[in-house]
Backbone as CSV, one residue per row, in Angstrom:
resi,resn,N_x,N_y,N_z,CA_x,CA_y,CA_z,C_x,C_y,C_z
1,MET,2.082,-16.891,26.442,3.504,-16.610,26.629,4.174,-16.901,25.224
2,THR,5.218,-16.057,25.006,5.933,-16.228,23.781,7.027,-17.280,23.927
3,ILE,7.610,-17.777,22.955,8.633,-18.858,23.080,9.855,-18.304,23.892
4,VAL,10.164,-17.058,23.773,11.257,-16.519,24.585,10.853,-16.614,26.070
5,GLU,9.718,-16.214,26.457,9.222,-16.166,27.818,9.185,-17.619,28.374
6,VAL,8.749,-18.495,27.646,8.700,-19.956,27.979,10.116,-20.483,28.150
7,TRP,10.896,-20.296,27.106,12.334,-20.740,27.141,13.073,-20.245,28.384
8,GLU,12.965,-19.023,28.744,13.697,-18.436,29.803,13.163,-18.886,31.144
9,ASN,12.035,-19.499,31.175,11.409,-19.923,32.448,10.962,-21.424,32.569
10,ILE,11.322,-22.135,31.539,10.811,-23.543,31.366,11.179,-24.366,32.649
11,ASP,12.456,-24.222,33.179,12.841,-25.084,34.296,11.930,-24.747,35.513
12,SER,11.822,-23.470,35.811,11.097,-23.046,37.041,9.554,-23.349,36.822
13,ILE,9.012,-23.166,35.693,7.646,-23.617,35.432,7.423,-25.074,35.677
14,HIS,8.308,-25.958,35.110,8.333,-27.408,35.225,8.397,-27.710,36.707
15,ALA,9.274,-27.138,37.406,9.524,-27.473,38.869,8.233,-27.133,39.660
16,LYS,7.708,-25.918,39.366,6.404,-25.542,40.166,5.275,-26.518,39.910
17,ILE,5.158,-26.966,38.654,4.094,-27.854,38.374,4.260,-29.236,38.844
18,PHE,5.481,-29.793,38.680,5.706,-31.197,38.956,6.356,-31.416,40.272
19,ASN,6.837,-30.418,40.996,7.542,-30.704,42.233,6.729,-30.024,43.434
20,SER,5.498,-29.700,43.115,4.692,-29.061,44.168,3.923,-30.122,45.039
21,ASN,3.928,-29.838,46.287,3.082,-30.792,47.173,1.717,-30.206,47.359
22,ALA,1.437,-29.088,46.867,0.189,-28.400,47.005,-0.769,-28.953,45.969
23,GLU,-2.083,-28.897,46.178,-3.103,-29.347,45.318,-3.423,-28.224,44.315
24,VAL,-3.372,-27.005,44.707,-3.491,-25.811,43.842,-2.348,-24.781,44.014
25,ILE,-2.040,-24.190,42.842,-0.944,-23.114,42.815,-1.456,-21.999,42.036
26,SER,-0.673,-20.844,42.203,-0.900,-19.742,41.316,0.132,-19.792,40.191
27,ARG,-0.248,-19.315,39.045,0.643,-19.211,37.901,1.431,-18.076,37.851
28,ASP,2.348,-17.806,38.933,3.160,-16.621,38.902,4.156,-16.453,37.836
29,TRP,4.425,-17.562,37.148,5.346,-17.458,36.005,4.803,-16.564,34.844
30,LEU,3.516,-16.328,34.982,2.866,-15.345,33.990,3.290,-13.917,34.117
31,SER,3.916,-13.652,35.244,4.466,-12.279,35.478,5.505,-11.864,34.433
32,VAL,6.122,-12.786,33.824,7.068,-12.378,32.687,6.487,-12.082,31.366
33,CYS,5.187,-12.244,31.253,4.579,-11.978,29.933,4.417,-10.512,29.789
34,SER,4.631,-10.091,28.591,4.487,-8.720,28.204,3.868,-8.516,26.891
35,LEU,3.314,-7.337,26.708,2.624,-6.970,25.449,3.544,-5.907,24.846
36,HIS,4.070,-6.257,23.747,5.133,-5.405,23.099,4.598,-4.170,22.357
37,THR,3.502,-4.313,21.741,2.909,-3.118,21.147,1.357,-3.177,21.204
38,ALA,0.883,-1.929,21.718,-0.625,-1.869,21.819,-0.958,-0.492,22.279
39,ASP,-2.210,-0.093,21.934,-2.654,1.130,22.448,-2.894,0.958,23.953
40,ILE,-3.166,2.057,24.575,-3.278,2.061,26.073,-4.503,1.172,26.617
41,GLN,-5.601,1.106,25.779,-6.651,0.218,26.248,-6.279,-1.179,26.193
42,ARG,-5.708,-1.665,25.087,-5.269,-3.083,25.055,-4.197,-3.358,26.113
43,PHE,-3.269,-2.412,26.306,-2.212,-2.501,27.276,-2.868,-2.757,28.723
44,LEU,-3.811,-1.951,29.044,-4.435,-2.030,30.389,-5.239,-3.380,30.464
45,LYS,-5.946,-3.695,29.405,-6.716,-4.981,29.414,-5.790,-6.132,29.583
46,PHE,-4.659,-6.147,28.927,-3.672,-7.248,28.989,-3.226,-7.268,30.389
47,HIS,-2.726,-6.291,31.058,-2.217,-6.285,32.344,-3.298,-6.718,33.413
48,ASN,-4.553,-6.414,33.305,-5.595,-6.723,34.194,-5.996,-8.222,34.031
49,GLU,-5.987,-8.738,32.714,-6.221,-10.154,32.580,-5.081,-11.002,33.048
50,ARG,-3.837,-10.512,32.894,-2.655,-11.294,33.339,-2.702,-11.397,34.796
51,ARG,-2.969,-10.274,35.543,-3.161,-10.257,36.945,-4.121,-11.265,37.433
52,SER,-5.303,-11.238,36.725,-6.395,-12.126,37.115,-6.020,-13.595,36.936
53,PHE,-5.301,-13.981,35.911,-4.794,-15.285,35.631,-3.857,-15.593,36.666
54,MET,-2.918,-14.751,37.083,-1.956,-15.030,38.134,-2.517,-15.223,39.450
55,GLU,-3.574,-14.542,39.827,-4.197,-14.614,41.185,-5.140,-15.819,41.247
56,LYS,-5.655,-16.373,40.129,-6.458,-17.506,40.225,-5.657,-18.711,40.566
57,LYS,-6.108,-19.445,41.559,-5.429,-20.738,41.917,-5.911,-21.758,40.925
58,GLU,-5.016,-22.602,40.422,-5.248,-23.692,39.434,-4.795,-25.010,40.133
59,SER,-5.556,-26.056,39.760,-5.263,-27.342,40.175,-3.943,-27.799,39.576
60,VAL,-3.002,-28.345,40.497,-1.761,-28.870,40.004,-1.941,-30.028,39.011
61,ALA,-2.944,-30.824,39.357,-3.237,-31.965,38.377,-3.607,-31.423,36.957
62,LYS,-4.413,-30.430,36.933,-4.737,-29.843,35.642,-3.644,-29.256,34.955
63,LEU,-2.776,-28.512,35.667,-1.618,-27.916,35.056,-0.681,-29.033,34.563
64,GLN,-0.497,-30.117,35.316,0.286,-31.212,34.909,-0.320,-31.948,33.517
65,ARG,-1.607,-31.983,33.480,-2.260,-32.524,32.260,-2.023,-31.608,31.098
66,GLU,-2.128,-30.297,31.339,-1.987,-29.357,30.260,-0.437,-29.283,29.744
67,TRP,0.504,-29.450,30.729,1.949,-29.587,30.304,2.184,-30.819,29.507
68,MET,1.614,-31.897,29.957,1.844,-33.161,29.100,1.187,-33.089,27.824
69,ARG,0.114,-32.436,27.681,-0.623,-32.268,26.481,0.195,-31.424,25.519
70,CYS,0.711,-30.353,26.111,1.549,-29.353,25.305,2.914,-29.979,24.892
71,PHE,3.637,-30.680,25.766,4.901,-31.135,25.433,4.981,-32.654,25.247
72,GLY,3.880,-33.393,25.260,3.932,-34.811,25.036,4.407,-35.628,26.091
73,GLY,4.591,-35.109,27.336,5.032,-35.911,28.407,5.420,-35.018,29.561
74,GLU,5.725,-35.613,30.632,6.131,-34.923,31.869,7.577,-34.423,31.839
75,SER,8.453,-35.019,31.151,9.897,-34.776,31.147,10.296,-33.278,30.747
76,LEU,11.003,-32.700,31.567,11.632,-31.418,31.309,12.542,-31.432,30.012
77,GLU,13.336,-32.535,29.852,14.160,-32.711,28.736,13.352,-32.750,27.450
78,ARG,12.282,-33.431,27.458,11.325,-33.496,26.346,10.769,-32.198,25.922
79,ALA,10.430,-31.313,26.971,9.831,-29.960,26.789,10.943,-29.073,26.129
80,VAL,12.203,-29.167,26.678,13.339,-28.444,26.137,13.581,-28.821,24.674
81,ASN,13.627,-30.036,24.410,13.850,-30.515,23.064,12.778,-29.961,22.046
82,LEU,11.470,-29.984,22.596,10.454,-29.541,21.659,10.531,-28.004,21.460
83,ALA,10.895,-27.257,22.494,11.064,-25.810,22.325,12.253,-25.546,21.391
84,ARG,13.354,-26.294,21.426,14.382,-26.118,20.541,13.936,-26.421,19.132
85,TYR,13.176,-27.509,18.914,12.637,-27.828,17.701,11.853,-26.692,17.015
86,MET,11.054,-26.072,17.781,10.246,-24.946,17.452,11.116,-23.824,17.032
87,MET,12.255,-23.626,17.747,13.233,-22.577,17.381,13.832,-22.864,15.864
88,LEU,13.834,-24.166,15.502,14.464,-24.366,14.193,13.457,-23.858,13.106
89,PHE,12.144,-23.727,13.414,11.138,-23.174,12.481,11.417,-21.646,12.408
90,ILE,11.733,-21.059,13.584,12.053,-19.656,13.572,13.335,-19.350,12.815
91,ILE,14.284,-20.178,12.896,15.567,-20.048,12.135,15.472,-20.227,10.692
92,PHE,14.878,-21.455,10.359,14.805,-21.833,8.892,13.446,-21.686,8.196
93,GLY,12.460,-21.264,8.920,11.171,-21.011,8.269,10.562,-22.237,7.734
94,GLU,9.960,-22.046,6.630,9.090,-23.125,5.960,10.015,-24.291,5.540
95,ALA,11.247,-24.147,5.366,12.173,-25.144,5.022,12.132,-26.324,5.946
96,MET,11.886,-26.007,7.202,11.715,-27.077,8.257,10.502,-27.962,7.974
97,ALA,9.534,-27.480,7.328,8.327,-28.337,7.078,8.461,-29.253,5.936
98,ASP,9.604,-29.170,5.212,9.876,-30.012,4.124,10.232,-31.437,4.557
99,PRO,9.447,-32.453,4.378,9.823,-33.823,4.897,11.123,-34.336,4.477
100,GLU,11.557,-33.815,3.305,12.893,-34.350,2.870,14.053,-33.570,3.338
101,LYS,13.720,-32.487,4.041,14.740,-31.641,4.645,15.759,-31.185,3.566
102,LYS,15.309,-30.643,2.527,16.115,-30.210,1.386,17.120,-29.087,1.858
103,ILE,16.891,-28.554,3.087,17.824,-27.387,3.577,19.205,-28.016,3.631
104,PHE,19.337,-29.255,3.798,20.653,-29.908,3.944,21.268,-30.245,2.599
105,HIS,20.661,-29.929,1.456,21.178,-30.250,0.140,21.803,-29.208,-0.525
106,ASN,22.761,-29.297,-1.266,23.410,-28.411,-2.264,23.516,-27.018,-1.842
107,GLY,24.015,-26.852,-0.676,24.432,-25.508,-0.190,23.242,-24.729,0.311
108,ASN,22.028,-25.315,0.442,20.849,-24.641,0.862,20.962,-24.155,2.283
109,LEU,21.605,-24.982,3.119,21.827,-24.564,4.529,22.710,-23.396,4.653
110,GLN,23.804,-23.410,3.939,24.680,-22.202,3.892,23.971,-20.932,3.483
111,LYS,23.031,-21.106,2.460,22.307,-19.892,2.007,21.349,-19.396,3.080
112,LEU,20.660,-20.293,3.779,19.727,-19.969,4.797,20.566,-19.309,5.914
113,LEU,21.649,-19.918,6.350,22.421,-19.337,7.486,22.974,-17.982,7.094
114,GLY,23.277,-17.748,5.941,23.791,-16.435,5.413,22.721,-15.404,5.553
115,ARG,21.464,-15.684,5.662,20.384,-14.749,5.803,19.880,-14.497,7.117
116,ILE,20.529,-15.108,8.118,20.075,-14.824,9.541,20.638,-13.598,9.855
117,PRO,19.785,-12.647,10.372,20.216,-11.258,10.752,21.107,-11.348,12.000
118,ASP,21.832,-10.196,12.208,22.628,-10.090,13.344,21.911,-9.886,14.695
119,SER,20.600,-9.616,14.627,19.772,-9.445,15.859,18.426,-9.857,15.478
120,GLY,17.514,-9.843,16.497,16.172,-10.244,16.302,15.936,-11.701,16.683
121,MET,14.687,-12.120,16.428,14.247,-13.477,16.828,15.018,-14.589,16.219
122,ARG,15.362,-14.462,14.962,16.104,-15.580,14.247,17.530,-15.666,14.919
123,ARG,18.207,-14.611,15.183,19.487,-14.661,15.778,19.328,-15.206,17.211
124,TRP,18.330,-14.776,17.986,18.159,-15.326,19.336,17.895,-16.831,19.236
125,ALA,16.987,-17.324,18.316,16.689,-18.683,18.216,17.858,-19.540,17.871
126,PHE,18.660,-18.928,16.949,19.894,-19.718,16.565,20.904,-19.827,17.783
127,ARG,21.134,-18.791,18.416,22.073,-18.723,19.639,21.562,-19.674,20.647
128,GLU,20.232,-19.760,21.074,19.639,-20.540,22.119,19.502,-21.992,21.720
129,CYS,19.313,-22.187,20.473,19.073,-23.603,20.025,20.405,-24.347,19.608
130,LEU,21.273,-23.487,18.928,22.483,-24.172,18.428,23.734,-23.723,19.055
131,GLY,23.740,-22.764,19.752,24.954,-22.152,20.303,25.814,-21.578,19.303
132,SER,27.097,-21.675,19.595,28.136,-21.167,18.627,28.574,-22.344,17.766
133,CYS,28.194,-22.321,16.483,28.636,-23.463,15.520,29.719,-22.819,14.697
134,GLU,30.858,-23.388,14.915,32.081,-22.844,14.228,32.039,-23.123,12.766
135,SER,31.303,-24.136,12.397,31.378,-24.630,10.911,30.040,-24.980,10.505
136,LEU,29.869,-25.008,9.156,28.592,-25.472,8.633,28.322,-26.927,8.910
137,GLY,29.276,-27.711,8.928,29.130,-29.193,9.274,28.667,-29.282,10.676
138,ASN,29.182,-28.555,11.584,28.789,-28.562,12.989,27.406,-28.122,13.171
139,THR,26.938,-27.058,12.430,25.583,-26.620,12.512,24.685,-27.778,11.928
140,LYS,25.066,-28.325,10.827,24.290,-29.382,10.163,24.079,-30.588,11.184
141,SER,25.153,-31.011,11.824,25.096,-32.110,12.726,24.236,-31.758,13.926
142,LYS,24.294,-30.528,14.505,23.554,-30.106,15.617,22.025,-30.165,15.273
143,VAL,21.633,-29.558,14.145,20.261,-29.611,13.594,19.813,-31.009,13.392
144,SER,20.541,-31.845,12.696,20.174,-33.213,12.536,19.892,-33.957,13.814
145,ALA,20.829,-33.780,14.707,20.692,-34.440,16.008,19.432,-34.018,16.734
146,LEU,19.116,-32.693,16.744,17.886,-32.177,17.375,16.624,-32.731,16.695
147,ILE,16.666,-32.819,15.389,15.533,-33.267,14.646,15.330,-34.699,15.054
148,ASP,16.407,-35.593,15.064,16.277,-36.986,15.357,15.709,-37.176,16.843
149,LYS,16.264,-36.358,17.723,15.921,-36.432,19.054,14.420,-36.156,19.257
150,THR,13.951,-35.090,18.622,12.646,-34.622,18.766,11.614,-35.627,18.029
151,GLN,12.041,-36.118,16.882,11.104,-37.035,16.136,11.034,-38.371,16.886
152,ASP,12.117,-38.752,17.621,12.005,-40.079,18.491,11.106,-39.812,19.568
153,SER,10.943,-38.734,20.073,10.102,-38.340,21.179,8.585,-38.276,20.933
154,PHE,8.332,-37.939,19.638,6.831,-37.709,19.292,6.372,-38.619,18.387
């Protein structure tokens, strides 16, 4: 699943995994997965494999373990925060990997924000992660809060 597919379905996936009384469930959330570019053979293979994964019953306990390994715990809030943190890497790229977060120094953030295109993944990530930030200071505080929240969780 892409981050967009996960983000748009994270609540329902979490509910199905953690609020189920069943011992096994199908992973019907995989129905949203799509293959964006491929020749006809890869396209058909992808759809056949996806259908196979969706039809296979999976242990709820196993899916819960996989969720917790992926997101570091059972909490939906924690998973949402981690997904938003990942979006910061889409928005700011390698600057997010800098332990000193120099993107916040000397106008670097303003430069980076000025390079965000009007459409595409970076714009999507910005909108979903940070919403509408009216000012540079507002953007900076939202990013800092998200980084702090995420680092406290992991």
